[in-house]
DSSP file (Angstrom, degrees, kcal/mol; ACC not computed):
  #  RESIDUE AA STRUCTURE BP1 BP2  ACC     N-H-->O    O-->H-N    N-H-->O    O-->H-N    TCO  KAPPA ALPHA  PHI   PSI    X-CA   Y-CA   Z-CA
    1    1 A S     >        0   0    0      0, 0.0     4,-2.3     0, 0.0     5,-0.2   0.000 360.0 360.0 360.0 165.3   17.9    5.3   -3.9
    2    2 A K  H  >  +     0   0    0      1,-0.2     4,-2.5     2,-0.2     5,-0.2   0.907 360.0  52.2 -58.4 -43.6   17.1    3.9   -0.4
    3    3 A R  H  > S+     0   0    0      1,-0.2     4,-2.2     2,-0.2    -1,-0.2   0.903 108.8  50.0 -62.6 -41.9   19.8    6.1    1.2
    4    4 A T  H  > S+     0   0    0      2,-0.2     4,-2.8     1,-0.2     5,-0.2   0.924 110.9  49.4 -62.8 -44.8   18.4    9.2   -0.5
    5    5 A L  H  X S+     0   0    0     -4,-2.3     4,-2.6     1,-0.2     5,-0.2   0.923 111.5  48.8 -59.8 -44.5   14.9    8.5    0.7
    6    6 A E  H  X>S+     0   0    0     -4,-2.5     4,-1.3     2,-0.2     5,-1.0   0.875 112.9  48.0 -65.2 -36.9   16.1    7.9    4.2
    7    7 A T  H  <5S+     0   0    0     -4,-2.2    -2,-0.2    -5,-0.2    -1,-0.2   0.943 115.1  44.1 -67.4 -47.2   18.1   11.1    4.2
    8    8 A E  H  <5S+     0   0    0     -4,-2.8    -2,-0.2     1,-0.2    -1,-0.2   0.865 121.8  38.5 -66.3 -36.9   15.2   13.2    2.8
    9    9 A L  H  <5S-     0   0    0     -4,-2.6    -1,-0.2    -5,-0.2    -2,-0.2   0.616  97.6-136.3 -89.5 -13.7   12.6   11.6    5.1
   10   10 A S  T  <5S+     0   0    0     -4,-1.3    -3,-0.2    -5,-0.2    -4,-0.1   0.874  74.4  85.0  56.0  40.2   14.9   11.5    8.2
   11   11 A M  S   <S-     0   0    0     -5,-1.0    -2,-0.2    -6,-0.2    -1,-0.2  -0.978  88.1 -84.4-160.4 157.7   13.7    8.0    8.9
   12   12 A P        -     0   0    0      0, 0.0     2,-0.5     0, 0.0    -9,-0.0  -0.360  33.6-148.0 -66.8 146.4   14.4    4.4    7.9
   13   13 A V        +     0   0    0      1,-0.1    -7,-0.1   -11,-0.1    -8,-0.0  -0.978  23.3 168.0-117.0 120.7   12.8    3.0    4.7
   14   14 A Y        +     0   0    0     -2,-0.5    23,-2.5    22,-0.1    24,-2.1   0.603  55.0  55.9-107.6 -15.9   12.0   -0.7    4.8
   15   15 A A  E     -a   38   0A   0     21,-0.2     2,-0.4    22,-0.2    24,-0.2  -0.877  53.7-164.9-127.8 153.1    9.7   -1.2    1.8
   16   16 A V  E     -a   39   0A   0     22,-1.7    24,-2.9    -2,-0.3     2,-0.5  -0.980  10.4-151.2-131.2 144.4    9.8   -0.6   -1.9
   17   17 A C  E     -a   40   0A   0     -2,-0.4    24,-0.2    22,-0.2     3,-0.1  -0.984  29.0-124.3-112.5 124.6    7.0   -0.7   -4.5
   18   18 A Y    >   -     0   0    0     22,-1.9     3,-2.9    -2,-0.5     5,-0.1  -0.495  31.0-103.4 -73.5 130.9    8.2   -1.7   -7.9
   19   19 A P  G >  S-     0   0    0      0, 0.0     3,-2.1     0, 0.0    -1,-0.1  -0.309 104.6  -6.8 -55.5 127.5    7.5    0.8  -10.7
   20   20 A Q  G 3  S-     0   0    0      1,-0.3     3,-0.1    21,-0.1    22,-0.1   0.627 120.3 -79.8  58.0  14.0    4.6   -0.5  -12.7
   21   21 A G  G <  S+     0   0    0     -3,-2.9    21,-0.4     1,-0.2     2,-0.4   0.550  89.0 151.1  75.0   6.8    4.9   -3.7  -10.6
   22   22 A S    <   +     0   0    0     -3,-2.1     2,-0.3    19,-0.1    -1,-0.2  -0.571   9.7 139.9 -79.8 128.3    7.8   -4.8  -12.8
   23   23 A F        +     0   0    0     -2,-0.4     2,-0.3    -3,-0.1    35,-0.0  -0.981  21.0 179.9-157.5 160.0   10.4   -7.0  -11.2
   24   24 A N     >  -     0   0    0     -2,-0.3     4,-2.5     0, 0.0     5,-0.2  -0.825  54.2 -75.1-146.6-173.7   12.6  -10.0  -11.9
   25   25 A D  H  > S+     0   0    0     -2,-0.3     4,-2.2     1,-0.2     5,-0.2   0.862 129.7  51.4 -59.9 -36.6   15.2  -12.1  -10.0
   26   26 A I  H  > S+     0   0    0      2,-0.2     4,-2.6     1,-0.2    -1,-0.2   0.925 110.4  48.3 -67.1 -43.8   17.8   -9.4  -10.5
   27   27 A V  H  > S+     0   0    0      2,-0.2     4,-2.6     1,-0.2    -2,-0.2   0.913 111.9  50.1 -62.4 -43.1   15.5   -6.6   -9.1
   28   28 A L  H  X S+     0   0    0     -4,-2.5     4,-2.1     2,-0.2    -1,-0.2   0.915 111.8  48.1 -61.2 -43.5   14.6   -8.8   -6.1
   29   29 A E  H  X S+     0   0    0     -4,-2.2     4,-2.4    -5,-0.2    -2,-0.2   0.921 113.3  47.1 -64.2 -44.1   18.3   -9.5   -5.4
   30   30 A E  H  X S+     0   0    0     -4,-2.6     4,-2.2     2,-0.2    -2,-0.2   0.883 109.7  53.5 -66.7 -38.4   19.2   -5.8   -5.7
   31   31 A A  H  X>S+     0   0    0     -4,-2.6     5,-2.1     2,-0.2     4,-0.6   0.913 111.0  47.0 -62.1 -42.0   16.3   -4.8   -3.5
   32   32 A G  H ><5S+     0   0    0     -4,-2.1     3,-0.9     1,-0.2    -2,-0.2   0.915 111.8  49.7 -64.5 -43.8   17.5   -7.2   -0.8
   33   33 A H  H 3<5S+     0   0    0     -4,-2.4    -2,-0.2     1,-0.2    -1,-0.2   0.835 105.5  57.9 -64.7 -32.0   21.1   -6.0   -1.1
   34   34 A A  H 3<5S-     0   0    0     -4,-2.2    -1,-0.2    -5,-0.2    -2,-0.2   0.688 122.6-107.0 -71.9 -16.7   19.9   -2.4   -0.8
   35   35 A G  T <<5 +     0   0    0     -3,-0.9     2,-0.2    -4,-0.6    -3,-0.2   0.527  65.8 150.3 104.3   7.5   18.4   -3.3    2.6
   36   36 A Y      < -     0   0    0     -5,-2.1    -1,-0.3     1,-0.2   -21,-0.2  -0.550  27.5-168.2 -71.7 137.6   14.7   -3.4    1.8
   37   37 A A  S    S+     0   0    0    -23,-2.5     2,-0.3    -2,-0.2   -22,-0.2   0.721  72.1  34.7 -93.9 -27.2   12.8   -5.8    3.9
   38   38 A L  E     -a   15   0A   0    -24,-2.1   -22,-1.7    19,-0.1     2,-0.4  -0.964  60.2-170.1-131.8 145.1    9.6   -5.7    1.9
   39   39 A G  E     -a   16   0A   0     17,-2.2    20,-3.2    -2,-0.3     2,-0.5  -0.992  11.9-150.8-136.5 129.7    8.7   -5.3   -1.7
   40   40 A F  E     -ab  17  59A   0    -24,-2.9   -22,-1.9    -2,-0.4   -19,-0.2  -0.866  12.4-172.0-106.8 129.2    5.3   -4.8   -3.1
   41   41 A T  E     -     0   0A   0     18,-3.0   -20,-0.1    -2,-0.5   -19,-0.1  -0.306  34.7-116.2 -98.5-175.0    4.2   -5.9   -6.6
   42   42 A T  E    S+     0   0A   0    -21,-0.4     2,-0.2    -2,-0.1    21,-0.1   0.225  73.1 124.2-107.4  11.5    1.0   -5.2   -8.5
   43   43 A R  E     -     0   0A   0     16,-0.2    18,-3.0   -22,-0.1     2,-0.2  -0.527  68.7-113.4 -69.0 137.1    0.0   -8.9   -8.5
   44   44 A Y  E     + b   0  61A   0     16,-0.2     2,-0.3    -2,-0.2    18,-0.2  -0.485  66.8  88.3 -72.9 139.7   -3.4   -9.3   -7.0
   45   45 A G        -     0   0    0     16,-1.5     2,-0.3    -2,-0.2    14,-0.0  -0.895  62.6-101.1 159.0 177.1   -3.6  -11.2   -3.7
   46   46 A V        -     0   0    0     -2,-0.3     2,-0.4    15,-0.1    15,-0.1  -0.918  30.0-118.7-124.9 154.1   -3.5  -11.0    0.1
   47   47 A C        -     0   0    0     -2,-0.3     2,-0.4    13,-0.1     4,-0.1  -0.778  27.7-162.9 -92.4 134.3   -0.6  -11.8    2.5
   48   48 A R        -     0   0    0     -2,-0.4    -2,-0.0     2,-0.1     0, 0.0  -0.942  29.4 -82.4-118.9 140.8   -1.3  -14.5    4.9
   49   49 A Y  S    S+     0   0    0     -2,-0.4     2,-0.1     1,-0.1     3,-0.0  -0.650 109.4  42.1 -83.0 139.7    0.7  -15.2    8.1
   50   50 A P  S    S-     0   0    0      0, 0.0     2,-0.4     0, 0.0    -2,-0.1   0.575  81.2-160.4 -80.8 145.4    3.2  -16.6    8.2
   51   51 A V        -     0   0    0     -2,-0.1     5,-0.1    -4,-0.1    -2,-0.1  -0.758  25.3-113.6 -89.4 132.6    4.8  -15.2    5.1
   52   52 A E    >   -     0   0    0     -2,-0.4     3,-2.0     1,-0.1     4,-0.4  -0.462  21.2-129.2 -64.3 132.8    7.6  -17.2    3.7
   53   53 A P  G >  S+     0   0    0      0, 0.0     3,-1.2     0, 0.0     4,-0.3   0.837 107.0  59.6 -53.7 -35.2   10.9  -15.2    4.0
   54   54 A D  G 3  S+     0   0    0      1,-0.2     3,-0.3     2,-0.1    -2,-0.1   0.699 105.0  49.9 -67.9 -17.5   11.6  -15.7    0.3
   55   55 A S  G X  S+     0   0    0     -3,-2.0     3,-1.8     1,-0.2    -1,-0.2   0.426  79.2  95.7-102.0   1.8    8.4  -13.9   -0.7
   56   56 A L  T <  S+     0   0    0     -3,-1.2   -17,-2.2    -4,-0.4     3,-0.4   0.755  86.2  50.4 -64.9 -23.4    8.8  -10.8    1.5
   57   57 A L  T 3  S+     0   0    0     -3,-0.3    -1,-0.3   -19,-0.3   -19,-0.1   0.336 113.1  46.8 -95.2   7.4   10.3   -8.9   -1.5
   58   58 A Q  S <  S+     0   0    0     -3,-1.8    -1,-0.2   -17,-0.0   -18,-0.2  -0.305  75.9 163.5-141.5  54.8    7.4   -9.9   -3.8
   59   59 A L  E     -b   40   0A   0    -20,-3.2   -18,-3.0    -3,-0.4   -16,-0.2  -0.509  31.7-129.7 -77.6 139.4    4.3   -9.3   -1.8
   60   60 A P  E     -     0   0A   0      0, 0.0     2,-0.3     0, 0.0   -16,-0.2  -0.317  20.1-145.3 -79.1 170.1    0.9   -9.1   -3.6
   61   61 A R  E     -b   44   0A   0    -18,-3.0   -16,-1.5   -15,-0.1     2,-0.5  -0.947   7.7-138.2-134.5 156.8   -1.6   -6.3   -3.2
   62   62 A T        -     0   0    0     -2,-0.3   -18,-0.1   -18,-0.2   -19,-0.0  -0.974  33.2-117.0-113.5 127.5   -5.3   -6.0   -3.2
   63   63 A G        -     0   0    0     -2,-0.5     2,-0.5   -21,-0.1     7,-0.2  -0.328  22.1-160.2 -66.0 141.7   -6.7   -2.9   -5.0
   64   64 A V        +     0   0    0      6,-0.1     2,-0.3     5,-0.1    -1,-0.0  -0.979  18.6 171.4-122.2 115.9   -8.6   -0.3   -3.0
   65   65 A W    >   -     0   0    0     -2,-0.5     3,-2.5     1,-0.0     6,-0.4  -0.871  45.0 -76.5-124.8 158.9  -10.8    1.9   -5.1
   66   66 A S  T 3  S+     0   0    0     -2,-0.3     3,-0.1     1,-0.3    -1,-0.0  -0.275 118.7  17.6 -55.7 127.4  -13.4    4.5   -4.2
   67   67 A G  T 3  S+     0   0    0      1,-0.3    -1,-0.3     2,-0.1    28,-0.1   0.333  94.4 127.8  92.7  -6.6  -16.6    2.8   -3.1
   68   68 A S  S <> S-     0   0    0     -3,-2.5     4,-2.2     1,-0.1    -1,-0.3  -0.324  75.1-109.3 -77.1 165.5  -15.0   -0.6   -2.4
   69   69 A A  H  > S+     0   0    0      1,-0.2     4,-2.5     2,-0.2     5,-0.2   0.887 121.7  53.9 -60.9 -38.1  -15.4   -2.5    0.9
   70   70 A A  H  > S+     0   0    0      1,-0.2     4,-2.3     2,-0.2    -1,-0.2   0.891 107.6  50.2 -64.9 -38.0  -11.8   -1.8    1.7
   71   71 A D  H  > S+     0   0    0     -6,-0.4     4,-2.5     2,-0.2    -1,-0.2   0.908 110.2  50.3 -64.6 -41.3  -12.3    2.0    1.1
   72   72 A W  H  X S+     0   0    0     -4,-2.2     4,-2.5     2,-0.2    -2,-0.2   0.922 111.3  47.9 -62.6 -44.8  -15.4    1.9    3.4
   73   73 A H  H  X S+     0   0    0     -4,-2.5     4,-2.6     2,-0.2    -1,-0.2   0.889 111.0  51.3 -64.0 -39.5  -13.3    0.1    6.1
   74   74 A W  H  X S+     0   0    0     -4,-2.3     4,-2.2     2,-0.2    -2,-0.2   0.930 111.0  47.9 -62.7 -44.9  -10.5    2.6    5.7
   75   75 A S  H  X S+     0   0    0     -4,-2.5     4,-1.8     2,-0.2    -2,-0.2   0.908 112.3  49.1 -62.6 -42.3  -13.0    5.5    6.1
   76   76 A L  H  X S+     0   0    0     -4,-2.5     4,-2.5     1,-0.2    -1,-0.2   0.910 109.3  52.8 -63.0 -42.3  -14.5    3.9    9.1
   77   77 A G  H  X S+     0   0    0     -4,-2.6     4,-2.2     1,-0.2    -1,-0.2   0.886 106.1  53.6 -60.6 -39.4  -11.1    3.4   10.6
   78   78 A R  H  X S+     0   0    0     -4,-2.2     4,-0.6     1,-0.2    -1,-0.2   0.906 110.4  47.4 -61.5 -40.9  -10.3    7.1   10.1
   79   79 A L  H >< S+     0   0    0     -4,-1.8     3,-0.7     1,-0.2    -2,-0.2   0.924 114.3  45.5 -65.8 -44.0  -13.4    8.0   12.0
   80   80 A L  H 3< S+     0   0    0     -4,-2.5    -2,-0.2     1,-0.2    -1,-0.2   0.809 117.4  43.7 -70.9 -29.8  -12.7    5.6   14.9
   81   81 A M  H 3< S+     0   0    0     -4,-2.2    -1,-0.2    -5,-0.2    -2,-0.2   0.395  84.1 123.4 -97.5   2.8   -9.1    6.6   15.2
   82   82 A A    <<  -     0   0    0     -3,-0.7     3,-0.1    -4,-0.6    -3,-0.0  -0.351  69.1-106.9 -64.7 142.5   -9.6   10.4   14.9
   83   83 A P        -     0   0    0      0, 0.0    -1,-0.1     0, 0.0    -2,-0.0  -0.258  47.7 -81.0 -65.3 158.8   -8.3   12.4   17.8
   84   84 A A  S    S+     0   0    0      3,-0.0     0, 0.0     0, 0.0     0, 0.0  -0.265  93.2  67.2 -59.1 147.5  -10.7   13.9   20.3
   85   85 A G  S    S+     0   0    0     -3,-0.1     3,-0.1     3,-0.0    -3,-0.0  -0.950  91.1   3.8 137.1-157.4  -12.3   17.1   19.1
   86   86 A P  S    S-     0   0    0      0, 0.0     3,-0.0     0, 0.0     0, 0.0  -0.256  86.3 -95.7 -60.2 147.8  -14.7   18.0   16.3
   87   87 A P        -     0   0    0      0, 0.0     2,-0.6     0, 0.0    -8,-0.0  -0.273  36.2-112.7 -64.3 151.0  -16.0   15.0   14.3
   88   88 A V        -     0   0    0     -9,-0.1     2,-0.5    -3,-0.1    -6,-0.1  -0.749  30.0-146.8 -85.2 124.3  -14.2   14.1   11.1
   89   89 A A        -     0   0    0     -2,-0.6    -1,-0.0    -3,-0.0     0, 0.0  -0.817  12.5-169.4 -96.3 126.1  -16.4   14.8    8.1
   90   90 A I        -     0   0    0     -2,-0.5     3,-0.1     3,-0.0    -2,-0.0  -0.964  27.3-126.1-111.8 115.3  -16.1   12.5    5.1
   91   91 A P        -     0   0    0      0, 0.0     2,-0.0     0, 0.0    -2,-0.0  -0.295  28.1-107.4 -63.2 141.9  -18.1   13.9    2.2
   92   92 A P        -     0   0    0      0, 0.0     2,-0.4     0, 0.0     0, 0.0  -0.371  33.8-155.2 -66.8 147.9  -20.6   11.6    0.6
   93   93 A Q        -     0   0    0     -3,-0.1     2,-0.7    -2,-0.0    -3,-0.0  -0.984  12.1-138.3-126.9 137.3  -19.7   10.2   -2.8
   94   94 A N        +     0   0    0     -2,-0.4     0, 0.0     1,-0.1     0, 0.0  -0.857  25.2 172.9 -94.4 114.5  -22.0    8.9   -5.4
   95   95 A H        +     0   0    0     -2,-0.7    -1,-0.1     2,-0.1   -29,-0.0   0.435  46.2  97.7-103.4  -1.6  -20.5    5.8   -6.8
   96   96 A S  S    S-     0   0    0      1,-0.0     2,-0.1     0, 0.0    -2,-0.0  -0.769  75.5-123.8 -93.2 129.2  -23.3    4.6   -9.0
   97   97 A P        -     0   0    0      0, 0.0     2,-0.4     0, 0.0    -2,-0.1  -0.443  27.4-162.8 -68.7 140.0  -23.0    5.5  -12.7
   98   98 A R        -     0   0    0     -2,-0.1     2,-0.3     2,-0.0     0, 0.0  -0.969  15.0-127.4-124.3 138.8  -26.0    7.5  -14.0
   99   99 A S        -     0   0    0     -2,-0.4     2,-1.5     1,-0.1     0, 0.0  -0.615  18.3-127.9 -83.6 146.1  -26.9    8.0  -17.6
  100  100 A A              0   0    0     -2,-0.3    -1,-0.1     1,-0.2    -2,-0.0  -0.654 360.0 360.0 -90.0  82.4  -27.4   11.6  -18.8
  101  101 A G              0   0    0     -2,-1.5    -1,-0.2     0, 0.0    -2,-0.0   0.516 360.0 360.0-144.3 360.0  -30.7   11.1  -20.4
């Protein structure tokens, strides 16, 4: 439950991700009653400002997979936001499939 998560984490929990992305009107209502401000589905999409208040508990997501542009931006962000000190090494990954032949 939300209360258990907040106790274990010692911090407020504002968002929920629905298991397997499954939700319906009852789940949305219960998430709101539990005090969640945001709910993430597995529906593809992006959030655009301003977000309608009625849709805050059913936000879409955009997949991020290894080698995608979003993954590249995330890795670059990690490098740029790294604390001063030794450089952060991100091992190279080969994302192109190769046939064994």
